[in-house]
Residue frames as a rotation matrix with the C-alpha (Angstrom) as fourth column:
UNK 1
-0.350 0.009 0.937 6.93
-0.533 0.820 -0.208 25.37
-0.770 -0.572 -0.282 -14.04
UNK 2
-0.807 0.105 -0.581 6.69
-0.507 0.381 0.773 22.56
0.303 0.918 -0.255 -16.63
UNK 3
0.078 0.991 -0.109 3.33
-0.884 0.119 0.452 20.86
0.461 0.061 0.886 -16.92
UNK 4
0.203 -0.206 -0.957 4.89
0.042 0.979 -0.201 17.44
0.978 0.000 0.207 -16.15
UNK 5
-0.788 -0.510 -0.343 6.53
0.374 0.046 -0.926 18.56
0.489 -0.859 0.155 -12.76
UNK 6
-0.681 0.610 0.404 3.34
-0.711 -0.683 -0.167 20.39
0.174 -0.401 0.899 -11.96
UNK 7
0.376 0.824 -0.424 1.13
-0.668 0.558 0.492 17.24
0.642 0.098 0.760 -12.37
UNK 8
-0.025 -0.426 -0.904 3.62
0.421 0.816 -0.396 15.00
0.907 -0.391 0.159 -10.47
UNK 9
-0.883 -0.454 0.114 3.84
0.110 -0.438 -0.892 17.54
0.456 -0.776 0.437 -7.62
UNK 10
-0.180 0.946 0.270 0.14
-0.889 -0.274 0.366 17.76
0.420 -0.174 0.891 -7.41
UNK 11
0.356 0.353 -0.865 -0.05
-0.095 0.935 0.342 14.09
0.930 -0.039 0.366 -6.90
UNK 12
-0.406 -0.643 -0.650 2.60
0.628 0.321 -0.709 14.22
0.664 -0.696 0.273 -4.13
UNK 13
-0.919 -0.006 0.393 1.11
-0.244 -0.776 -0.582 17.34
0.309 -0.631 0.712 -2.39
UNK 14
-0.044 0.991 0.130 -2.39
-0.910 -0.093 0.404 15.84
0.413 -0.101 0.905 -2.47
UNK 15
-0.306 -0.140 -0.942 -1.29
-0.080 0.989 -0.121 12.33
0.949 0.038 -0.314 -1.45
UNK 16
0.490 0.419 0.764 -2.88
-0.805 -0.118 0.581 11.03
0.334 -0.900 0.279 1.81
UNK 17
-0.646 -0.722 -0.247 -0.55
-0.522 0.654 -0.548 8.79
0.557 -0.225 -0.799 3.82
UNK 18
0.482 0.871 -0.093 -2.22
-0.639 0.422 0.643 5.74
0.599 -0.251 0.760 4.91
UNK 19
-0.319 -0.622 0.715 -1.23
-0.923 0.376 -0.084 3.49
-0.217 -0.686 -0.694 7.89
UNK 20
-0.089 0.230 -0.969 -1.26
-0.690 0.687 0.226 0.04
0.718 0.689 0.098 6.23
UNK 21
-0.803 -0.346 -0.486 -0.67
0.060 0.764 -0.642 -1.60
0.594 -0.545 -0.593 9.60
UNK 22
-0.749 0.655 0.100 -3.97
-0.306 -0.207 -0.929 -0.33
-0.588 -0.726 0.356 11.09
UNK 23
-0.754 0.464 0.465 -6.74
0.624 0.727 0.287 -2.54
-0.205 0.506 -0.838 9.66
UNK 24
0.216 0.908 -0.359 -9.45
0.761 -0.387 -0.521 0.03
-0.612 -0.160 -0.775 10.34
UNK 25
0.106 -0.201 -0.974 -7.64
-0.315 -0.936 0.159 2.92
-0.943 0.290 -0.163 8.75
UNK 26
-0.846 -0.533 -0.008 -6.74
-0.171 0.259 0.951 0.78
-0.504 0.806 -0.310 5.81
UNK 27
-0.530 0.755 0.385 -10.22
0.823 0.568 0.019 -0.40
-0.204 0.327 -0.923 5.37
UNK 28
0.307 0.660 -0.686 -11.62
0.586 -0.699 -0.410 3.11
-0.750 -0.276 -0.601 5.74
UNK 29
0.130 -0.351 -0.927 -9.30
-0.545 -0.807 0.229 4.52
-0.828 0.475 -0.297 3.06
UNK 30
-0.160 -0.117 0.980 -9.90
0.565 0.803 0.188 1.88
-0.810 0.584 -0.062 0.34
UNK 31
0.707 0.497 0.503 -11.37
0.691 -0.335 -0.640 4.50
-0.150 0.800 -0.581 -2.02
UNK 32
0.763 -0.543 -0.352 -8.55
-0.439 -0.834 0.335 6.94
-0.476 -0.101 -0.874 -1.21
UNK 33
-0.051 -0.859 0.509 -6.06
-0.202 0.508 0.837 4.24
-0.978 -0.060 -0.199 -1.97
UNK 34
0.155 0.332 0.930 -7.73
0.795 0.518 -0.317 3.21
-0.587 0.789 -0.184 -5.17
UNK 35
0.952 0.297 0.078 -7.78
0.294 -0.809 -0.509 6.82
-0.088 0.507 -0.857 -6.33
UNK 36
0.498 -0.853 -0.156 -4.08
-0.596 -0.468 0.653 7.32
-0.630 -0.232 -0.741 -5.46
UNK 37
-0.128 -0.544 0.829 -3.06
0.189 0.807 0.559 4.21
-0.974 0.228 0.000 -7.26
UNK 38
0.549 0.464 0.696 -4.98
0.802 -0.058 -0.594 5.35
-0.235 0.884 -0.404 -10.32
UNK 39
0.942 -0.231 -0.243 -3.07
-0.241 -0.970 -0.011 8.62
-0.233 0.069 -0.970 -10.00
UNK 40
0.045 -0.947 0.318 0.24
-0.332 0.286 0.899 6.66
-0.942 -0.146 -0.302 -10.10
UNK 41
-0.289 -0.152 0.945 -0.59
0.653 0.690 0.311 4.96
-0.700 0.707 -0.100 -13.30
UNK 42
0.450 0.619 0.643 -2.45
0.893 -0.296 -0.339 7.80
-0.020 0.727 -0.686 -15.05
UNK 43
0.998 -0.019 0.056 -0.58
-0.022 -0.998 0.052 10.86
0.054 -0.054 -0.997 -13.79
UNK 44
0.509 -0.854 0.109 2.82
-0.462 -0.164 0.872 10.13
-0.726 -0.494 -0.478 -12.25
UNK 45
0.121 -0.453 0.883 4.02
0.482 0.805 0.347 7.43
-0.868 0.384 0.315 -14.85
UNK 46
0.560 0.192 0.806 3.12
0.826 -0.201 -0.526 9.30
0.061 0.961 -0.271 -18.05
UNK 47
0.970 -0.213 0.114 4.56
-0.225 -0.969 0.102 12.63
0.088 -0.125 -0.988 -16.64
UNK 48
0.403 -0.863 0.305 7.72
-0.270 0.206 0.941 10.92
-0.874 -0.462 -0.150 -15.53
UNK 49
0.215 -0.258 0.942 8.01
0.785 0.619 -0.010 9.36
-0.581 0.742 0.336 -19.00
UNK 50
0.797 0.120 0.592 7.75
0.481 -0.718 -0.503 12.84
0.365 0.686 -0.630 -20.64
UNK 51
0.866 -0.496 0.072 10.20
-0.440 -0.684 0.582 14.24
-0.239 -0.535 -0.810 -18.29
UNK 52
0.315 -0.690 0.652 12.51
0.157 0.715 0.681 11.31
-0.936 -0.112 0.334 -19.02
UNK 53
0.647 0.064 0.760 12.47
0.737 0.201 -0.645 12.00
-0.194 0.977 0.083 -22.71
UNK 54
0.815 -0.267 0.514 14.23
-0.001 -0.888 -0.459 15.22
0.579 0.374 -0.724 -22.24
UNK 55
0.217 -0.661 0.719 16.48
-0.976 -0.174 0.134 13.98
0.036 -0.730 -0.682 -19.36
UNK 56
0.763 0.221 -0.608 17.20
-0.304 0.952 -0.036 10.42
0.571 0.212 0.793 -20.52
UNK 57
-0.219 -0.897 -0.384 20.41
0.106 0.370 -0.923 10.19
0.970 -0.243 0.015 -18.45
UNK 58
-0.583 -0.067 0.810 18.81
-0.719 -0.422 -0.552 11.32
0.379 -0.904 0.198 -15.22
UNK 59
-0.869 0.226 -0.440 17.52
0.319 0.936 -0.149 8.56
0.378 -0.270 -0.886 -12.95
UNK 60
0.079 0.990 0.119 13.95
0.400 -0.141 0.906 8.67
0.913 -0.024 -0.407 -11.75
UNK 61
0.317 0.071 -0.946 15.03
0.947 0.034 0.320 9.22
0.055 -0.997 -0.056 -8.20
UNK 62
-0.681 -0.669 -0.298 16.95
0.624 -0.743 0.242 12.38
-0.384 -0.022 0.923 -9.18
UNK 63
-0.688 0.517 0.509 14.01
0.228 -0.512 0.828 13.67
0.689 0.686 0.235 -11.16
UNK 64
0.402 0.867 -0.294 11.75
0.560 0.021 0.828 13.29
0.724 -0.498 -0.477 -8.21
UNK 65
-0.010 -0.462 -0.887 14.30
0.935 -0.319 0.156 14.81
-0.355 -0.827 0.435 -5.83
UNK 66
-0.848 -0.268 0.457 14.44
0.461 -0.798 0.388 17.82
0.261 0.539 0.801 -8.22
UNK 67
0.086 0.940 0.331 10.75
0.412 -0.336 0.847 18.50
0.907 0.064 -0.416 -7.36
UNK 68
0.658 0.108 -0.745 11.94
0.752 -0.135 0.645 19.12
-0.031 -0.985 -0.170 -3.76
UNK 69
-0.391 -0.882 -0.264 15.05
0.807 -0.466 0.362 21.14
-0.442 -0.072 0.894 -4.64
UNK 70
-0.763 0.187 0.619 12.92
0.394 -0.625 0.674 23.17
0.512 0.758 0.403 -7.07
UNK 71
-0.906 0.424 0.008 10.29
-0.237 -0.492 -0.838 23.81
-0.351 -0.761 0.546 -4.24
UNK 72
-0.463 0.807 -0.367 7.38
-0.583 0.035 0.812 22.08
0.668 0.589 0.454 -5.95
UNK 73
0.501 0.553 -0.666 7.15
0.180 0.686 0.705 19.68
0.847 -0.473 0.244 -3.00
UNK 74
0.559 -0.268 0.785 7.90
-0.807 -0.391 0.442 20.20
0.188 -0.881 -0.435 0.74
UNK 75
-0.443 -0.839 -0.314 10.81
-0.687 0.544 -0.482 17.92
0.575 0.002 -0.818 1.77
UNK 76
-0.764 0.205 0.612 8.97
-0.460 0.491 -0.740 16.31
-0.452 -0.847 -0.281 4.69
UNK 77
0.351 0.935 -0.044 5.82
-0.712 0.236 -0.661 15.60
-0.608 0.263 0.749 2.48
UNK 78
0.306 -0.350 -0.885 7.96
-0.828 0.360 -0.429 14.05
0.469 0.865 -0.179 -0.18
UNK 79
-0.776 -0.631 0.018 9.70
-0.530 0.636 -0.561 11.83
0.342 -0.445 -0.828 2.41
UNK 80
-0.520 0.566 0.640 6.47
-0.513 0.392 -0.764 10.75
-0.683 -0.726 0.086 3.90
UNK 81
0.621 0.700 -0.352 4.81
-0.705 0.301 -0.643 9.82
-0.344 0.647 0.681 0.59
UNK 82
0.063 -0.616 -0.786 7.87
-0.731 0.508 -0.456 7.92
0.680 0.603 -0.418 -0.56
UNK 83
-0.866 -0.305 0.397 7.94
-0.499 0.584 -0.640 5.94
-0.037 -0.752 -0.658 2.80
UNK 84
-0.093 0.885 0.456 4.32
-0.515 0.350 -0.783 5.15
-0.852 -0.308 0.423 2.30
UNK 85
0.666 0.194 -0.721 4.70
-0.723 0.407 -0.558 4.02
0.185 0.893 0.411 -1.29
UNK 86
-0.522 -0.786 -0.332 7.65
-0.679 0.618 -0.396 1.88
0.517 0.019 -0.856 -0.10
UNK 87
-0.669 0.309 0.676 5.33
-0.485 0.507 -0.712 0.31
-0.563 -0.804 -0.189 2.56
UNK 88
0.391 0.881 -0.265 2.74
-0.698 0.097 -0.709 -0.21
-0.599 0.463 0.653 -0.17
UNK 89
0.185 -0.512 -0.839 5.27
-0.878 0.298 -0.375 -1.75
0.442 0.806 -0.394 -2.40
UNK 90
-0.849 -0.457 0.264 6.17
-0.527 0.716 -0.458 -4.40
0.020 -0.528 -0.849 0.41
UNK 91
-0.414 0.751 0.514 2.50
-0.243 0.454 -0.858 -5.28
-0.877 -0.480 -0.005 0.64
UNK 92
-0.231 0.295 -0.927 1.96
-0.949 -0.277 0.149 -5.39
-0.213 0.914 0.344 -3.11
UNK 93
-0.786 -0.080 -0.613 1.94
-0.353 0.873 0.338 -9.21
0.508 0.482 -0.714 -3.24
UNK 94
-0.893 0.422 -0.155 -0.39
0.341 0.411 -0.845 -9.58
-0.293 -0.808 -0.511 -0.36
UNK 95
-0.204 0.803 -0.560 -2.78
-0.259 -0.596 -0.760 -7.04
-0.944 -0.010 0.329 -1.84
UNK 96
-0.100 0.082 0.992 -2.39
0.718 0.696 0.015 -8.60
-0.689 0.713 -0.128 -5.29
UNK 97
0.269 0.136 -0.954 -1.75
-0.204 -0.959 -0.195 -5.24
-0.941 0.247 -0.230 -7.02
UNK 98
0.981 0.194 -0.030 -1.68
-0.011 -0.098 -0.995 -4.74
-0.196 0.976 -0.094 -10.73
UNK 99
0.338 -0.927 0.165 1.81
0.887 0.372 0.272 -5.52
-0.313 0.054 0.948 -12.32
UNK 100
0.163 -0.323 0.932 1.94
0.650 -0.675 -0.348 -2.13
0.742 0.663 0.100 -13.78
UNK 101
0.750 0.162 0.641 1.42
-0.312 -0.768 0.559 -0.48
0.583 -0.619 -0.526 -10.53
UNK 102
0.815 -0.580 -0.009 4.13
0.380 0.522 0.764 -2.77
-0.438 -0.626 0.645 -8.90
UNK 103
0.161 -0.730 0.665 6.38
0.963 -0.030 -0.267 -1.62
0.215 0.683 0.698 -11.78
UNK 104
0.302 -0.073 0.951 5.84
0.157 -0.980 -0.125 1.94
0.940 0.187 -0.284 -11.06
UNK 105
0.985 -0.007 0.174 6.26
-0.174 -0.116 0.978 1.47
0.014 -0.993 -0.115 -7.30
UNK 106
0.498 -0.863 0.086 9.67
0.755 0.480 0.447 -0.21
-0.427 -0.157 0.891 -8.00
UNK 107
0.037 -0.556 0.831 10.76
0.749 -0.535 -0.391 2.72
0.662 0.636 0.396 -10.21
UNK 108
0.489 0.160 0.857 9.61
-0.165 -0.949 0.270 5.41
0.856 -0.274 -0.438 -7.66
UNK 109
0.654 -0.173 0.736 10.93
-0.748 0.000 0.664 3.63
-0.115 -0.985 -0.129 -4.35
UNK 110
-0.277 -0.801 -0.531 14.08
-0.778 0.512 -0.366 1.45
0.565 0.312 -0.764 -4.16
């Protein structure tokens, strides 16, 4: 297992899905959300960049999908995290998220 794939898959496997439409759940998970967003910037992005250096022709989506096909991440967990990140991306303007974070979300979810 490559160190990069291991780091990215750990992020996905440890990710807590947050219901952003439930104000109480959203509020009670602010710390979790902050930690997960830091993980996107400090773990997922640098490791995707390293993977991309050796697979420059492979799109990000395919690199992430390979984590499922190579059994690093369960398919259902991957889909739920991707859907949650997509929801977060939709809310990025309202939440006034950092531009780097929005860029990463744009790369990870269409």
